[in-house]
N, C-alpha and C positions, 0 to 999 in steps of 0.2 A: 504494500500500500503507499504510494508515495507521500513523502513529508507534506503537510498542510492541505492534503487531499480532502475532498470532500466526501464523507461516508455515505455509501449508497444504503438505501433500504432495500428490503428483500422485493425482488423483482416480481415474482410469480410464485403461485402455490395452485398446484393442479393435480387431478387424478390422472394416471396412466394405466394402460392395460398391456397386453403381451408384448414384449420387443426384445425381437432377436437383438518396488518404489523408487520413486521418481529418479533421476539423475543426481548423483552425489559429487559431480564436477566433469567437467569436459576432459580433463586430464585422465580421469581414472575410469570412465564408461563410455562406451559408443555413443555417438551422437544420433544415431538411428536405432530406434527400438520399436518393437512391436509387442501387444500383450493381450490377453484376453481372460476373462473369468466369467463365473456365474453364482446366481444367488444358492445357497445352499438350504436356507429356511423359508423361502417364498413357495407358495404352492403353484405360482405362476412360473412359467419359464422365463426368466429374465437374466439376460447375458450382457457382457459389455467387452468392448475392444477398444484399445488405442493404439495409434502409430505416431511417432517422433521423427521429424526431420530437422537438422540444423539448417538455418536460413543462410542467405549470401553475405551478411554482414561479416566486416573483418574481426570477429571475434568468437570466442567459443560460445557453447549452448547456454544461455543465461534463463531458460524457462525450466520450470519445475512442474510437475504434477502430481495428482494422486488419483487412483483408480481402484477400488477396493469394495468389496462387501464385508461388514465386520458384524458379528454377532454380540451383542452387549450382555453384560452380566443380568440383567433383567429379562432376558429371553427375546427382546425386540432385536431385529435386524436391521442395519443401515447400509445404503450404498453411498458411498462416499467419492465425487469425482471433482476433481478441481483443477484448473490451469493458473499457474502464476508466471506472469511474463517479467522477468527482471529488467531493471533498468540501471546502466552503469555498473553491472557485475551481478551475480546470482546471489548475493548475501542475504538480501531482505525476501526473495522468493523462495529460497531455501528454508529460511525461518518459518515463512508460512506454510510450507510443505510439512513442516515437523510438528507444527504447533496450531494452527488456525482450527481444523476439525476438531481437535482434542477440547479446544477452548469452548468451541460450539457446543460439543456433547457434555462438557461439564458445566453448563449453565444448569441451575437446579430446576428451573420450569421449562427445559427444552421440550417435554412432550406436550405441556399445558398450552404454551405459548412459544410454539418454534420458530415463528417468524421473528418475534421480539427477542427471543435469546438468541438467534443468529446476529440482529442488528447489535446486540449489547457485546457479543463475542468479537465482532468486526471491530467495534471501537476499542474494546480492551486491548485487543491484539495490536490494533494500530498504535497506542500508547506504549506498549512495550516495545515495539519496533523502534519508536523514537528515543527509546532512553539509550543511555550511551552502555557499550558492552565492554567486558573486560578480556583483555587479549595479552599473551604473553610475547614479548620479543626479547631475545637475547637473554632469557632467564629471567627479565623484569616483568613485572604485570603492569599494564599501562591500561587506562580507560579512554574509549573513543567511540564516536557514534557511527551506527551501520551505515554502509556506503550505499548510496544509491536507493531506489525504491522497487515498486513491483505493482502491476495489476493484480487482481484477485476475482476469479469467478469460480462459485462453488455450486454444485449440485447435489442435494441429499434426497435419496429414495428411502422412504419410510415403509418397512415391511411390505415391500413391494407394489405399494398401492398409491402413496402422495408423493409428488415430487416438488421440491422446494429449491428455488432458485435465487441467488443473491450475486453481485458483484460490485466491484470498485475498480474504475477503468475502463479500457477497451476490448478487453478479451471477452469472447462471446459464449454463449450458451445457446445451442440450436437444437430443435426438436424435428425430427422428420415424420410426417404423416401423410399417408397416402401417396408416397412418393414425392412429395413436397417439402423443403425445408423452412422451418419458421422460427426466427430468432426470439429466444426467451428473455434475454437481458436486454437493458438499454445502455449503448456506449456513453461513457463519460469523456466528453471532449474537452480540452482546455479553453477553446476559443469560445466555445458555447456556454461554458460556465466560467467565464472570466470574472465576473462580478463576485461570484461566491468564493472563487479562490482568493481574489484580493481583500475581500473582507475577513479572511481568516489569516492575513498577512504573508500570503504566497504572491506570485507574480507569474504571467505568463508572457513568454517572449516567442515572436514568429521568426522563424529561420527559414530562408529562402535559398535554394541551389543545394548541392551536394557538397559534403566534406570530403576532399581527397583523403 
């Protein structure tokens, strides 16, 4: 989640029917990956798949993702799917991959007020991202802010029945129905939201042309 960014509310909650961990660093794992899985608890046949391809920008893969079904201690099952597009490095995207869903599921009223719980967890995670972190350099512990930022789009499937979508930034959630793709999330674009960004102390700069 970018610093000073506007926090998004949950964009959609809908019923779904039958439908047919992330990279740890570009140096350690392949930039191309494909995976798939299926629900073990749901009576419906619910499967998922993902495919990652590094883009043409002159830097390593900065995206992180989550795609898994998780059986909770209370017997409920959640499908967790997310894409986090890192900016100026993968530091924040990696943090979101490792913590955002746990923060959402950790909200005490997650099942009673799912959308409210997701909003609060997004805000809470954003505050933690903005806090400085401790790192070790030459045996000495120093404190520094996390570098860069990230988009976040999350999709949670509750017991194979209800799909809840939320996002910050311009990574998209799309559903395919009857052979047609329909966007579930709303892109957050800096120029469109300039006023909100500046009210929060941020700024928007337009850059024209390509940087060599």
